[in-house]
VMD Tcl script that draws the C-alpha trace (Angstrom):
set ca {
  {-0.05 -0.05 -0.21}
  {1.23 3.27 -0.81}
  {1.90 5.91 1.99}
  {1.34 9.68 1.08}
  {3.99 12.20 1.78}
  {2.59 13.58 4.82}
  {2.38 10.12 6.25}
  {5.96 9.12 5.66}
  {6.96 12.57 7.16}
  {4.88 12.12 10.09}
  {6.32 8.45 10.88}
  {9.95 10.00 10.66}
  {9.36 12.83 12.52}
  {7.77 10.56 15.24}
  {10.61 8.02 14.92}
  {13.29 10.83 15.43}
  {11.30 11.90 18.34}
  {11.10 8.64 19.85}
  {14.71 7.74 19.57}
  {15.73 11.08 20.87}
  {13.36 10.66 24.06}
  {14.55 7.40 24.88}
  {18.11 8.84 25.78}
  {16.80 12.06 27.05}
  {13.51 12.25 28.75}
  {13.05 16.18 28.69}
  {9.05 16.69 28.50}
  {7.71 20.18 29.64}
  {5.08 22.34 27.79}
  {5.12 26.03 26.36}
  {2.54 27.89 24.54}
  {3.24 30.86 22.27}
  {1.13 33.15 19.90}
  {2.49 34.95 16.86}
  {1.54 37.21 13.92}
  {3.05 37.27 10.52}
  {2.84 36.10 6.70}
  {1.01 32.73 7.88}
  {-1.66 34.88 9.81}
  {-2.22 34.58 13.36}
  {-0.90 31.64 14.89}
  {-0.57 29.72 18.35}
  {2.16 27.04 19.24}
  {2.73 24.19 21.77}
  {6.27 23.13 22.41}
  {7.74 20.17 24.20}
  {11.26 19.36 24.69}
  {12.61 15.96 23.24}
  {16.43 16.79 23.98}
  {18.59 19.59 25.16}
  {19.04 20.34 21.52}
  {15.85 19.51 19.99}
  {12.14 20.65 20.47}
  {8.90 19.53 18.85}
  {6.52 22.28 18.07}
  {2.83 22.08 16.68}
  {1.41 25.10 15.09}
  {-1.80 26.52 13.52}
  {-2.12 29.62 11.83}
  {-5.38 31.40 10.54}
  {-6.34 34.62 8.77}
  {-8.94 35.89 6.29}
  {-8.24 38.94 4.29}
  {-10.71 40.76 1.47}
  {-9.22 43.04 -1.21}
  {-9.78 44.00 -4.49}
  {-7.51 42.93 -7.71}
  {-7.62 43.23 -11.22}
  {-6.75 40.24 -13.68}
  {-6.71 40.81 -17.35}
  {-8.86 43.58 -16.89}
  {-11.40 41.96 -14.81}
  {-12.08 43.44 -11.47}
  {-12.54 40.70 -8.54}
  {-13.39 40.99 -5.21}
  {-10.82 38.57 -3.33}
  {-10.73 36.69 -0.34}
  {-7.50 35.44 0.79}
  {-7.61 32.50 3.36}
  {-4.52 31.68 5.14}
  {-5.00 28.16 7.16}
  {-2.30 25.71 7.79}
  {-1.43 23.43 10.65}
  {1.35 20.90 11.40}
  {4.22 19.73 13.06}
  {8.31 21.14 13.39}
  {11.30 20.35 14.85}
  {13.29 22.80 16.52}
  {17.47 22.09 16.21}
  {19.17 24.22 18.52}
  {22.95 23.55 17.78}
  {24.16 25.77 20.87}
  {21.19 24.80 23.01}
  {20.23 28.39 22.97}
  {17.70 30.65 21.33}
  {18.89 30.11 17.55}
  {17.32 27.25 15.91}
  {17.02 25.51 12.59}
  {13.53 24.44 12.10}
  {11.82 21.92 9.62}
  {8.45 20.03 9.40}
  {5.07 19.46 7.38}
  {1.98 21.79 7.38}
  {-1.52 20.82 6.25}
  {-1.76 23.76 3.72}
  {-5.27 25.09 3.29}
  {-4.10 28.49 2.03}
  {-6.29 29.80 -1.30}
  {-7.72 32.82 -2.67}
  {-11.27 33.04 -3.84}
  {-12.47 35.15 -6.38}
  {-15.83 36.85 -7.71}
  {-16.84 39.34 -10.28}
  {-19.83 40.80 -11.25}
  {-20.68 42.20 -14.79}
  {-23.64 44.44 -14.74}
  {-22.21 46.75 -17.11}
  {-19.45 44.78 -18.86}
  {-16.56 42.16 -18.30}
  {-13.98 41.49 -21.00}
  {-13.58 37.75 -21.17}
  {-11.15 36.45 -23.91}
  {-12.51 38.00 -26.89}
  {-15.70 38.70 -25.58}
  {-17.69 41.23 -23.91}
  {-20.27 40.28 -21.17}
  {-22.70 42.08 -19.42}
  {-26.18 41.48 -17.37}
  {-27.43 42.09 -14.06}
  {-26.79 38.32 -12.66}
  {-23.68 37.72 -14.81}
  {-20.76 36.62 -12.78}
  {-17.18 35.14 -12.82}
  {-15.88 33.32 -9.83}
  {-12.44 31.50 -9.51}
  {-10.25 30.04 -6.69}
  {-6.49 29.78 -6.56}
  {-5.38 26.63 -4.32}
  {-2.08 24.97 -3.45}
  {-1.01 21.43 -2.74}
  {-2.50 20.21 0.53}
  {0.80 19.20 2.11}
  {3.70 21.63 2.17}
  {7.20 20.96 3.64}
  {8.82 23.95 6.00}
  {12.52 24.84 6.26}
  {13.58 27.95 8.10}
  {15.69 29.31 10.99}
  {14.72 31.71 13.87}
  {15.17 32.37 17.50}
  {13.27 31.29 20.75}
  {13.72 28.45 23.06}
  {11.28 27.73 25.30}
  {13.49 25.40 27.64}
  {16.39 27.82 27.82}
  {16.45 30.87 30.13}
  {13.28 32.15 31.82}
  {9.67 30.97 31.24}
  {8.68 33.80 29.09}
  {10.51 33.69 25.58}
  {10.19 35.56 22.22}
  {9.51 33.94 18.73}
  {10.96 34.71 15.69}
  {10.68 32.87 12.55}
  {12.03 33.15 8.87}
  {11.57 30.37 6.16}
  {9.95 29.10 3.39}
  {6.79 27.01 3.07}
  {7.10 24.69 -0.35}
  {3.61 24.95 -1.12}
  {4.06 24.00 -4.82}
  {2.44 25.09 -7.95}
  {-0.80 26.71 -7.54}
  {-3.66 25.86 -9.41}
  {-6.47 28.46 -11.05}
  {-9.95 27.59 -11.68}
  {-12.52 30.11 -13.17}
  {-16.15 29.68 -14.00}
  {-19.17 31.94 -15.27}
  {-22.72 31.76 -14.14}
  {-25.86 33.67 -15.00}
  {-27.84 35.02 -18.20}
  {-26.16 37.78 -19.94}
  {-25.65 39.66 -23.34}
  {-22.66 38.40 -25.17}
  {-20.51 40.72 -27.89}
  {-17.95 38.88 -29.63}
  {-14.70 40.64 -31.73}
  {-16.64 41.15 -34.61}
  {-19.32 43.03 -32.89}
  {-22.10 40.32 -33.30}
  {-24.17 40.37 -30.09}
  {-26.64 37.87 -28.57}
  {-29.00 38.04 -25.71}
  {-29.95 35.61 -22.71}
  {-26.88 33.58 -23.14}
  {-26.52 31.24 -20.25}
  {-22.98 31.72 -19.33}
  {-22.34 28.29 -17.70}
  {-23.25 26.34 -20.72}
  {-22.45 28.36 -23.73}
  {-19.62 26.91 -25.75}
  {-18.26 30.27 -26.91}
  {-18.35 31.77 -23.18}
  {-16.44 28.63 -21.99}
  {-13.90 29.01 -24.46}
  {-13.19 32.55 -23.48}
  {-13.29 31.49 -19.79}
  {-10.66 28.87 -20.51}
  {-8.33 31.14 -21.96}
  {-8.79 33.51 -19.05}
  {-7.81 30.54 -16.78}
  {-4.67 29.82 -18.67}
  {-3.80 33.68 -18.43}
  {-4.32 33.55 -14.52}
  {-2.48 30.37 -14.48}
  {0.55 31.83 -16.10}
  {0.34 34.82 -13.87}
  {0.55 32.78 -10.87}
  {2.96 29.86 -12.04}
  {6.11 31.39 -10.25}
  {4.37 31.49 -6.79}
  {5.68 28.12 -5.72}
  {7.46 29.32 -2.52}
  {5.68 31.06 0.21}
  {7.80 33.41 2.52}
  {7.36 32.99 6.12}
  {7.96 35.55 8.58}
  {6.51 35.40 12.30}
  {6.94 37.07 15.35}
  {5.48 36.39 18.66}
  {5.75 35.89 22.32}
  {5.40 32.47 24.64}
  {5.58 30.92 28.12}
  {6.87 27.74 29.49}
  {4.42 26.29 32.17}
  {6.61 23.67 33.29}
}
mol new
graphics top color blue
foreach p $ca { graphics top sphere $p radius 0.5 }
foreach p [lrange $ca 0 end-1] q [lrange $ca 1 end] { graphics top cylinder $p $q radius 0.2 }
display resetview
């Protein structure tokens, strides 16, 4: 039976943690809160050895904004959602750390455009009171993380700072666009059709496919997501 990448990474992480914990039973619990490019986050940390901590993280944030793609004005909603497990290696047993792990990646952007006056979709002009375009940009569901930072909940006092800088390997994004509603459609020759069902009309679907391909070209390079987080934590025991 084939095993997913996330399952393989989880098994390797658990194996490493078990092996290290067998030689150094550290334990303890610390929690932290942070904010940054991954949204608002919380984390729980336990010590595996004097040089290695295990960290569980959850990040969430929603943001509404306006954007224009190929002449179409979209209302966009960015959804940041990620959670997973990291290992923090402290080579000097101090604050500095090297981090790696795997996050479940729910980051995505939802797009919506209304065309009561006119939207240019490919070579077509579309207008109608209920004419609308919707879309989504999403990424692979599992994303490895590599980074470095400062903050060791099991070194020094109970209160500690959190600083992370790294990269989330989210993979090539995927764009999807669709059209719905009834509209007046004018082609590049000036020929106009009324009461066109945007969801089923072949010419509209061809134009939507062209817009989707153009959007895909625009976002193909966003395979790496930069991570910068700042926060504060406290060790309970």
